[in-house]
NUZADO-870825 format. One record per atom (N, C-alpha, C, O): atom name; x, y, z. Coordinates in nm, 4 decimals. Layout:
# NUZADO-870825
{rec 'CA'; {X; Y; Z}}
...
# end
This chain:
# NUZADO-870825
{rec 'N'; {2.5680; 15.8178; 2.3465}}
{rec 'CA'; {2.6835; 15.8885; 2.3733}}
{rec 'C'; {2.7551; 15.8219; 2.4774}}
{rec 'O'; {2.6988; 15.7886; 2.5816}}
{rec 'N'; {2.8873; 15.7985; 2.4530}}
{rec 'CA'; {2.9688; 15.7284; 2.5558}}
{rec 'C'; {3.0001; 15.8281; 2.6775}}
{rec 'O'; {3.0057; 15.9502; 2.6625}}
{rec 'N'; {3.0187; 15.7658; 2.7930}}
{rec 'CA'; {3.0545; 15.8396; 2.9153}}
{rec 'C'; {3.1673; 15.7915; 2.9747}}
{rec 'O'; {3.2138; 15.6831; 2.9396}}
{rec 'N'; {3.2243; 15.8670; 3.0719}}
{rec 'CA'; {3.3520; 15.8221; 3.1367}}
{rec 'C'; {3.4802; 15.8828; 3.0770}}
{rec 'O'; {3.4763; 15.9677; 2.9879}}
{rec 'N'; {3.5871; 15.8381; 3.1274}}
{rec 'CA'; {3.7130; 15.8802; 3.0777}}
{rec 'C'; {3.8347; 15.7805; 3.1006}}
{rec 'O'; {3.8322; 15.6949; 3.1891}}
{rec 'N'; {3.9262; 15.7963; 3.0258}}
{rec 'CA'; {4.0500; 15.7174; 3.0507}}
{rec 'C'; {4.1446; 15.7949; 3.1423}}
{rec 'O'; {4.1563; 15.9165; 3.1272}}
{rec 'N'; {4.2119; 15.7298; 3.2358}}
{rec 'CA'; {4.2970; 15.7961; 3.3330}}
{rec 'C'; {4.4372; 15.7429; 3.3307}}
{rec 'O'; {4.4543; 15.6240; 3.3578}}
{rec 'N'; {4.5435; 15.8232; 3.2996}}
{rec 'CA'; {4.6790; 15.7763; 3.2979}}
{rec 'C'; {4.7498; 15.8462; 3.4002}}
{rec 'O'; {4.7542; 15.9690; 3.3945}}
{rec 'N'; {4.8137; 15.7757; 3.5059}}
{rec 'CA'; {4.8861; 15.8373; 3.6178}}
{rec 'C'; {5.0293; 15.8616; 3.5426}}
{rec 'O'; {5.0882; 15.7818; 3.4698}}
{rec 'N'; {5.0707; 15.9995; 3.5818}}
{rec 'CA'; {5.1899; 16.0567; 3.5370}}
{rec 'C'; {5.2886; 16.0783; 3.6517}}
{rec 'O'; {5.4080; 16.0954; 3.6270}}
{rec 'N'; {5.2431; 16.0778; 3.7718}}
{rec 'CA'; {5.3384; 16.1310; 3.8945}}
{rec 'C'; {5.2625; 16.0652; 4.0058}}
{rec 'O'; {5.1395; 16.0608; 4.0065}}
{rec 'N'; {5.3418; 16.0116; 4.1046}}
{rec 'CA'; {5.2866; 15.9670; 4.2322}}
{rec 'C'; {5.3868; 15.9826; 4.3449}}
{rec 'O'; {5.5070; 15.9747; 4.3193}}
{rec 'N'; {5.3435; 16.0044; 4.4690}}
{rec 'CA'; {5.4143; 16.0243; 4.5870}}
{rec 'C'; {5.3487; 15.9668; 4.6965}}
{rec 'O'; {5.2270; 15.9844; 4.7022}}
{rec 'N'; {5.4031; 15.9019; 4.7844}}
{rec 'CA'; {5.3252; 15.8533; 4.9250}}
{rec 'C'; {5.2654; 15.9597; 4.9857}}
{rec 'O'; {5.3163; 16.0718; 4.9870}}
{rec 'N'; {5.1575; 15.9317; 5.0378}}
{rec 'CA'; {5.0863; 16.0377; 5.1326}}
{rec 'C'; {5.1757; 16.0611; 5.2719}}
{rec 'O'; {5.2359; 15.9693; 5.3275}}
{rec 'N'; {5.1747; 16.1822; 5.3129}}
{rec 'CA'; {5.2413; 16.1981; 5.4350}}
{rec 'C'; {5.1527; 16.2562; 5.5354}}
{rec 'O'; {5.2001; 16.3051; 5.6380}}
{rec 'N'; {5.0265; 16.2542; 5.5125}}
{rec 'CA'; {4.9180; 16.3017; 5.6158}}
{rec 'C'; {4.9019; 16.1872; 5.7176}}
{rec 'O'; {4.9188; 16.0700; 5.6840}}
{rec 'N'; {4.8681; 16.2246; 5.8456}}
{rec 'CA'; {4.8554; 16.1148; 5.9324}}
{rec 'C'; {4.7349; 16.0281; 5.8876}}
{rec 'O'; {4.7474; 15.9061; 5.8982}}
{rec 'N'; {4.6230; 16.0779; 5.8401}}
{rec 'CA'; {4.5168; 15.9948; 5.8068}}
{rec 'C'; {4.5544; 15.8884; 5.6994}}
{rec 'O'; {4.5126; 15.7733; 5.7112}}
{rec 'N'; {4.6374; 15.9281; 5.5890}}
{rec 'CA'; {4.6756; 15.8378; 5.4945}}
{rec 'C'; {4.8073; 15.7700; 5.4814}}
{rec 'O'; {4.8336; 15.6906; 5.3911}}
{rec 'N'; {4.8880; 15.8051; 5.5756}}
{rec 'CA'; {5.0157; 15.7461; 5.5715}}
{rec 'C'; {5.0295; 15.6139; 5.5797}}
{rec 'O'; {4.9823; 15.5523; 5.6753}}
{rec 'N'; {5.0964; 15.5533; 5.4800}}
{rec 'CA'; {5.1190; 15.4101; 5.4637}}
{rec 'C'; {4.9850; 15.3405; 5.3938}}
{rec 'O'; {4.9918; 15.2212; 5.3644}}
{rec 'N'; {4.8713; 15.4104; 5.3690}}
{rec 'CA'; {4.7592; 15.3703; 5.3007}}
{rec 'C'; {4.7193; 15.4124; 5.1764}}
{rec 'O'; {4.6369; 15.3497; 5.1099}}
{rec 'N'; {4.7870; 15.5438; 5.1296}}
{rec 'CA'; {4.7524; 15.5889; 5.0017}}
{rec 'C'; {4.8777; 15.6760; 4.9478}}
{rec 'O'; {4.9792; 15.6999; 5.0132}}
{rec 'N'; {4.8533; 15.7149; 4.8282}}
{rec 'CA'; {4.9554; 15.8087; 4.7683}}
{rec 'C'; {4.8798; 15.9130; 4.6961}}
{rec 'O'; {4.7633; 15.8972; 4.6596}}
{rec 'N'; {4.9535; 16.0264; 4.6752}}
{rec 'CA'; {4.8898; 16.1378; 4.5888}}
{rec 'C'; {4.9443; 16.1082; 4.4484}}
{rec 'O'; {5.0586; 16.0673; 4.4278}}
{rec 'N'; {4.8485; 16.1336; 4.3497}}
{rec 'CA'; {4.8883; 16.1030; 4.2098}}
{rec 'C'; {4.8264; 16.2179; 4.1267}}
{rec 'O'; {4.7184; 16.2738; 4.1463}}
{rec 'N'; {4.9146; 16.2405; 4.0329}}
{rec 'CA'; {4.8575; 16.3323; 3.9221}}
{rec 'C'; {4.8474; 16.2617; 3.7903}}
{rec 'O'; {4.9426; 16.2016; 3.7406}}
{rec 'N'; {4.7358; 16.2705; 3.7385}}
{rec 'CA'; {4.6924; 16.1921; 3.6247}}
{rec 'C'; {4.6252; 16.2798; 3.5131}}
{rec 'O'; {4.5727; 16.3878; 3.5400}}
{rec 'N'; {4.6297; 16.2289; 3.3895}}
{rec 'CA'; {4.5614; 16.2904; 3.2765}}
{rec 'C'; {4.4342; 16.2289; 3.2629}}
{rec 'O'; {4.4304; 16.1115; 3.2259}}
{rec 'N'; {4.3169; 16.2985; 3.2905}}
{rec 'CA'; {4.1844; 16.2504; 3.2789}}
{rec 'C'; {4.1353; 16.2824; 3.1297}}
{rec 'O'; {4.0979; 16.3956; 3.0991}}
{rec 'N'; {4.1375; 16.1825; 3.0444}}
{rec 'CA'; {4.1061; 16.2080; 2.9125}}
{rec 'C'; {3.9648; 16.1605; 2.8898}}
{rec 'O'; {3.9473; 16.0399; 2.8727}}
{rec 'N'; {3.8555; 16.2491; 2.8877}}
{rec 'CA'; {3.7177; 16.2129; 2.8707}}
{rec 'C'; {3.6925; 16.1372; 2.7249}}
{rec 'O'; {3.7506; 16.1710; 2.6218}}
{rec 'N'; {3.6031; 16.0371; 2.7333}}
{rec 'CA'; {3.5669; 15.9717; 2.6105}}
{rec 'C'; {3.4638; 16.0764; 2.5428}}
{rec 'O'; {3.3631; 16.1125; 2.6037}}
{rec 'N'; {3.4907; 16.1158; 2.4322}}
{rec 'CA'; {3.4007; 16.2055; 2.3566}}
{rec 'C'; {3.4855; 16.3192; 2.3157}}
{rec 'O'; {3.6045; 16.3031; 2.2886}}
{rec 'N'; {3.4245; 16.4378; 2.3104}}
{rec 'CA'; {3.4903; 16.5597; 2.2526}}
{rec 'C'; {3.5487; 16.6497; 2.3488}}
{rec 'O'; {3.6072; 16.7508; 2.3099}}
{rec 'N'; {3.5371; 16.6193; 2.4810}}
{rec 'CA'; {3.5795; 16.7203; 2.5761}}
{rec 'C'; {3.7406; 16.7107; 2.5899}}
{rec 'O'; {3.7993; 16.6040; 2.5716}}
{rec 'N'; {3.8007; 16.8196; 2.6205}}
{rec 'CA'; {3.9477; 16.8414; 2.6447}}
{rec 'C'; {3.9982; 16.7488; 2.7577}}
{rec 'O'; {3.9210; 16.7167; 2.8480}}
{rec 'N'; {4.1194; 16.7073; 2.7550}}
{rec 'CA'; {4.1776; 16.6294; 2.8645}}
{rec 'C'; {4.1945; 16.7279; 2.9787}}
{rec 'O'; {4.2084; 16.8486; 2.9587}}
{rec 'N'; {4.1929; 16.6713; 3.1019}}
{rec 'CA'; {4.2122; 16.7601; 3.2248}}
{rec 'C'; {4.3159; 16.6948; 3.3089}}
{rec 'O'; {4.3481; 16.5773; 3.2913}}
{rec 'N'; {4.3728; 16.7772; 3.4081}}
{rec 'CA'; {4.4742; 16.7130; 3.5078}}
{rec 'C'; {4.3916; 16.6876; 3.6313}}
{rec 'O'; {4.3133; 16.7664; 3.6845}}
{rec 'N'; {4.4208; 16.5693; 3.6669}}
{rec 'CA'; {4.3590; 16.5304; 3.8063}}
{rec 'C'; {4.4585; 16.5071; 3.9060}}
{rec 'O'; {4.5451; 16.4227; 3.8827}}
{rec 'N'; {4.4583; 16.5738; 4.0201}}
{rec 'CA'; {4.5478; 16.5521; 4.1424}}
{rec 'C'; {4.4561; 16.5082; 4.2479}}
{rec 'O'; {4.3642; 16.5797; 4.2878}}
{rec 'N'; {4.4816; 16.3858; 4.2951}}
{rec 'CA'; {4.3958; 16.3116; 4.3899}}
{rec 'C'; {4.4693; 16.2128; 4.4752}}
{rec 'O'; {4.5761; 16.1612; 4.4423}}
{rec 'N'; {4.4001; 16.1881; 4.5956}}
{rec 'CA'; {4.4515; 16.0863; 4.6738}}
{rec 'C'; {4.3993; 15.9423; 4.6318}}
{rec 'O'; {4.2793; 15.9203; 4.6156}}
{rec 'N'; {4.4939; 15.8495; 4.6159}}
{rec 'CA'; {4.4630; 15.7235; 4.5646}}
{rec 'C'; {4.4920; 15.6160; 4.6796}}
{rec 'O'; {4.6054; 15.6022; 4.7255}}
{rec 'N'; {4.3823; 15.5405; 4.7234}}
{rec 'CA'; {4.4224; 15.4327; 4.8181}}
{rec 'C'; {4.5146; 15.3333; 4.7416}}
{rec 'O'; {4.5039; 15.3116; 4.6209}}
{rec 'N'; {4.6116; 15.2715; 4.8286}}
{rec 'CA'; {4.6773; 15.1625; 4.7932}}
{rec 'C'; {4.6190; 15.0336; 4.8330}}
{rec 'O'; {4.5069; 15.0337; 4.8840}}
{rec 'N'; {4.6818; 14.9260; 4.8157}}
{rec 'CA'; {4.6308; 14.7911; 4.8495}}
{rec 'C'; {4.6385; 14.7679; 4.9804}}
{rec 'O'; {4.5720; 14.6760; 5.0281}}
{rec 'N'; {4.7214; 14.8476; 5.0617}}
{rec 'CA'; {4.7315; 14.8338; 5.2120}}
{rec 'C'; {4.6091; 14.8720; 5.2938}}
{rec 'O'; {4.5920; 14.8353; 5.4100}}
{rec 'N'; {4.5164; 14.9561; 5.2174}}
{rec 'CA'; {4.4045; 15.0152; 5.2795}}
{rec 'C'; {4.2968; 14.8942; 5.2867}}
{rec 'O'; {4.2900; 14.8026; 5.2047}}
{rec 'N'; {4.2114; 14.9118; 5.4040}}
{rec 'CA'; {4.0994; 14.8083; 5.4135}}
{rec 'C'; {4.0040; 14.8074; 5.3128}}
{rec 'O'; {3.9370; 14.7047; 5.3027}}
{rec 'N'; {3.9789; 14.9152; 5.2222}}
{rec 'CA'; {3.8855; 14.9112; 5.1226}}
{rec 'C'; {3.9447; 14.8801; 5.0010}}
{rec 'O'; {3.8765; 14.8778; 4.8986}}
{rec 'N'; {4.0817; 14.8523; 4.9999}}
{rec 'CA'; {4.1472; 14.8287; 4.8711}}
{rec 'C'; {4.1909; 14.9440; 4.7964}}
{rec 'O'; {4.1784; 15.0585; 4.8399}}
{rec 'N'; {4.2467; 14.9134; 4.6746}}
{rec 'CA'; {4.3016; 15.0203; 4.5845}}
{rec 'C'; {4.1882; 15.0894; 4.5213}}
{rec 'O'; {4.0871; 15.0303; 4.4831}}
{rec 'N'; {4.2102; 15.2338; 4.5098}}
{rec 'CA'; {4.1149; 15.3093; 4.4315}}
{rec 'C'; {4.1264; 15.4666; 4.4671}}
{rec 'O'; {4.1816; 15.5074; 4.5692}}
{rec 'N'; {4.0709; 15.5441; 4.3758}}
{rec 'CA'; {4.0721; 15.6968; 4.3926}}
{rec 'C'; {3.9714; 15.7287; 4.5037}}
{rec 'O'; {3.8708; 15.6590; 4.5171}}
{rec 'N'; {3.9986; 15.8386; 4.5877}}
{rec 'CA'; {3.9181; 15.8839; 4.6761}}
{rec 'C'; {3.8505; 16.0197; 4.6144}}
{rec 'O'; {3.8755; 16.0642; 4.5024}}
{rec 'N'; {3.7696; 16.0707; 4.6993}}
{rec 'CA'; {3.7023; 16.2136; 4.6420}}
{rec 'C'; {3.8003; 16.3297; 4.6813}}
{rec 'O'; {3.7786; 16.4437; 4.6403}}
{rec 'N'; {3.9054; 16.3012; 4.7588}}
{rec 'CA'; {3.9970; 16.4091; 4.8013}}
{rec 'C'; {4.0989; 16.4421; 4.6815}}
{rec 'O'; {4.1949; 16.3713; 4.6509}}
{rec 'N'; {4.0637; 16.5538; 4.6236}}
{rec 'CA'; {4.1421; 16.6043; 4.5122}}
{rec 'C'; {4.0799; 16.7089; 4.4339}}
{rec 'O'; {3.9723; 16.7595; 4.4657}}
{rec 'N'; {4.1508; 16.7437; 4.3258}}
{rec 'CA'; {4.1022; 16.8416; 4.2266}}
{rec 'C'; {4.1300; 16.7956; 4.0891}}
{rec 'O'; {4.2223; 16.7207; 4.0572}}
{rec 'N'; {4.0427; 16.8465; 4.0117}}
{rec 'CA'; {4.0527; 16.8186; 3.8614}}
{rec 'C'; {4.0587; 16.9592; 3.7984}}
{rec 'O'; {3.9672; 17.0382; 3.8217}}
{rec 'N'; {4.1580; 16.9927; 3.7229}}
{rec 'CA'; {4.1989; 17.1144; 3.6664}}
{rec 'C'; {4.1891; 17.1084; 3.5140}}
{rec 'O'; {4.2256; 17.0114; 3.4476}}
{rec 'N'; {4.1324; 17.2297; 3.4606}}
{rec 'CA'; {4.1549; 17.2421; 3.3100}}
{rec 'C'; {4.2839; 17.2630; 3.2781}}
{rec 'O'; {4.3631; 17.2909; 3.3682}}
{rec 'N'; {4.3239; 17.2537; 3.1523}}
{rec 'CA'; {4.4631; 17.2816; 3.1128}}
{rec 'C'; {4.5101; 17.4159; 3.1399}}
{rec 'O'; {4.6289; 17.4367; 3.1646}}
{rec 'N'; {4.4185; 17.5136; 3.1366}}
{rec 'CA'; {4.4596; 17.6478; 3.1542}}
{rec 'C'; {4.4780; 17.6682; 3.3137}}
{rec 'O'; {4.5673; 17.7452; 3.3492}}
{rec 'N'; {4.4046; 17.6085; 3.4053}}
{rec 'CA'; {4.4029; 17.6214; 3.5251}}
{rec 'C'; {4.5338; 17.5393; 3.5854}}
{rec 'O'; {4.5961; 17.5814; 3.6828}}
{rec 'N'; {4.5630; 17.4335; 3.5250}}
{rec 'CA'; {4.6980; 17.3503; 3.5412}}
{rec 'C'; {4.8158; 17.4421; 3.5327}}
{rec 'O'; {4.9037; 17.4481; 3.6186}}
{rec 'N'; {4.8108; 17.5226; 3.4084}}
{rec 'CA'; {4.9308; 17.6107; 3.3775}}
{rec 'C'; {4.9474; 17.7098; 3.4744}}
{rec 'O'; {5.0584; 17.7398; 3.5182}}
{rec 'N'; {4.8258; 17.7709; 3.5163}}
{rec 'CA'; {4.8318; 17.8894; 3.6279}}
{rec 'C'; {4.8849; 17.8269; 3.7427}}
{rec 'O'; {4.9737; 17.8866; 3.8035}}
{rec 'N'; {4.8420; 17.7055; 3.7871}}
{rec 'CA'; {4.9008; 17.6358; 3.9059}}
{rec 'C'; {5.0406; 17.6102; 3.9118}}
{rec 'O'; {5.1066; 17.6164; 4.0155}}
{rec 'N'; {5.0966; 17.5739; 3.7701}}
{rec 'CA'; {5.2380; 17.5461; 3.7614}}
{rec 'C'; {5.3193; 17.6623; 3.7705}}
{rec 'O'; {5.4290; 17.6596; 3.8263}}
{rec 'N'; {5.2625; 17.7823; 3.7094}}
{rec 'CA'; {5.3349; 17.9008; 3.7305}}
{rec 'C'; {5.3457; 17.9542; 3.8882}}
{rec 'O'; {5.4453; 18.0061; 3.9386}}
{rec 'N'; {5.2373; 17.9320; 3.9433}}
{rec 'CA'; {5.2446; 17.9709; 4.0876}}
{rec 'C'; {5.3309; 17.8849; 4.1729}}
{rec 'O'; {5.3933; 17.9315; 4.2682}}
{rec 'N'; {5.3347; 17.7621; 4.1397}}
{rec 'CA'; {5.4300; 17.6775; 4.1999}}
{rec 'C'; {5.5680; 17.7118; 4.1871}}
{rec 'O'; {5.6442; 17.7182; 4.2835}}
{rec 'N'; {5.6017; 17.7344; 4.0657}}
{rec 'CA'; {5.7389; 17.7721; 4.0253}}
{rec 'C'; {5.7721; 17.9063; 4.0890}}
{rec 'O'; {5.8871; 17.9246; 4.1289}}
{rec 'N'; {5.6836; 17.9978; 4.1010}}
{rec 'CA'; {5.7147; 18.1359; 4.1530}}
{rec 'C'; {5.7374; 18.1130; 4.3066}}
{rec 'O'; {5.8328; 18.1668; 4.3629}}
{rec 'N'; {5.6504; 18.0341; 4.3727}}
{rec 'CA'; {5.6690; 18.0032; 4.5165}}
{rec 'C'; {5.7929; 17.9367; 4.5438}}
{rec 'O'; {5.8632; 17.9755; 4.6371}}
{rec 'N'; {5.8302; 17.8295; 4.4631}}
{rec 'CA'; {5.9631; 17.7634; 4.4946}}
{rec 'C'; {6.0687; 17.8550; 4.4742}}
{rec 'O'; {6.1575; 17.8523; 4.5595}}
{rec 'N'; {6.0804; 17.9386; 4.3776}}
{rec 'CA'; {6.1857; 18.0469; 4.3543}}
{rec 'C'; {6.1932; 18.1227; 4.4801}}
{rec 'O'; {6.3030; 18.1346; 4.5345}}
{rec 'N'; {6.0790; 18.1797; 4.5364}}
{rec 'CA'; {6.0856; 18.2743; 4.6492}}
{rec 'C'; {6.1389; 18.1821; 4.7879}}
{rec 'O'; {6.2142; 18.2348; 4.8698}}
{rec 'N'; {6.0993; 18.0643; 4.8012}}
{rec 'CA'; {6.1373; 17.9804; 4.9087}}
{rec 'C'; {6.2904; 17.9492; 4.8905}}
{rec 'O'; {6.3608; 17.9383; 4.9909}}
{rec 'N'; {6.3421; 17.9350; 4.7678}}
{rec 'CA'; {6.4807; 17.9030; 4.7512}}
{rec 'C'; {6.5612; 18.0378; 4.7786}}
{rec 'O'; {6.6692; 18.0323; 4.8374}}
{rec 'N'; {6.5137; 18.1452; 4.7402}}
{rec 'CA'; {6.5825; 18.2673; 4.7766}}
{rec 'C'; {6.5840; 18.2898; 4.9295}}
{rec 'O'; {6.6834; 18.3400; 4.9819}}
{rec 'N'; {6.4857; 18.2569; 4.9958}}
{rec 'CA'; {6.4600; 18.2816; 5.1469}}
{rec 'C'; {6.5693; 18.1814; 5.2128}}
{rec 'O'; {6.6434; 18.2171; 5.3044}}
{rec 'N'; {6.5705; 18.0571; 5.1577}}
{rec 'CA'; {6.6550; 17.9636; 5.2192}}
{rec 'C'; {6.8146; 18.0044; 5.1954}}
{rec 'O'; {6.9035; 17.9898; 5.2792}}
{rec 'N'; {6.8284; 18.0535; 5.0749}}
{rec 'CA'; {6.9703; 18.0969; 5.0462}}
{rec 'C'; {7.0206; 18.2102; 5.1333}}
{rec 'O'; {7.1364; 18.2156; 5.1749}}
{rec 'N'; {6.9251; 18.3022; 5.1588}}
{rec 'CA'; {6.9677; 18.4232; 5.2359}}
{rec 'C'; {6.9748; 18.3963; 5.3908}}
{rec 'O'; {7.0262; 18.4780; 5.4672}}
{rec 'N'; {6.9213; 18.2797; 5.4321}}
{rec 'CA'; {6.9340; 18.2413; 5.5739}}
{rec 'C'; {7.0580; 18.1796; 5.6004}}
{rec 'O'; {7.0982; 18.1644; 5.7157}}
{rec 'N'; {7.1247; 18.1413; 5.4957}}
{rec 'CA'; {7.2545; 18.0589; 5.5195}}
{rec 'C'; {7.3659; 18.1505; 5.5465}}
{rec 'O'; {7.4786; 18.1059; 5.5682}}
# end
């Protein structure tokens, strides 16, 4: 039985936390397991070449099922709409 997965990065942004600033980025990727398992969404800190250990993924992050990712997307959209309304009413 084959193990592991292929990972395709779909989105990235430089890290802004003090610990990782200039050394890493946050990436969202599709983790497609080798075998019969469904693909999952992976959001993780990824070290860049500027880091002393070199490039690579860290343990900091989450892996979401497609259903959990959809739930998170809805929650993000709802939160962004509320923030936009709050910002508009402050002006």
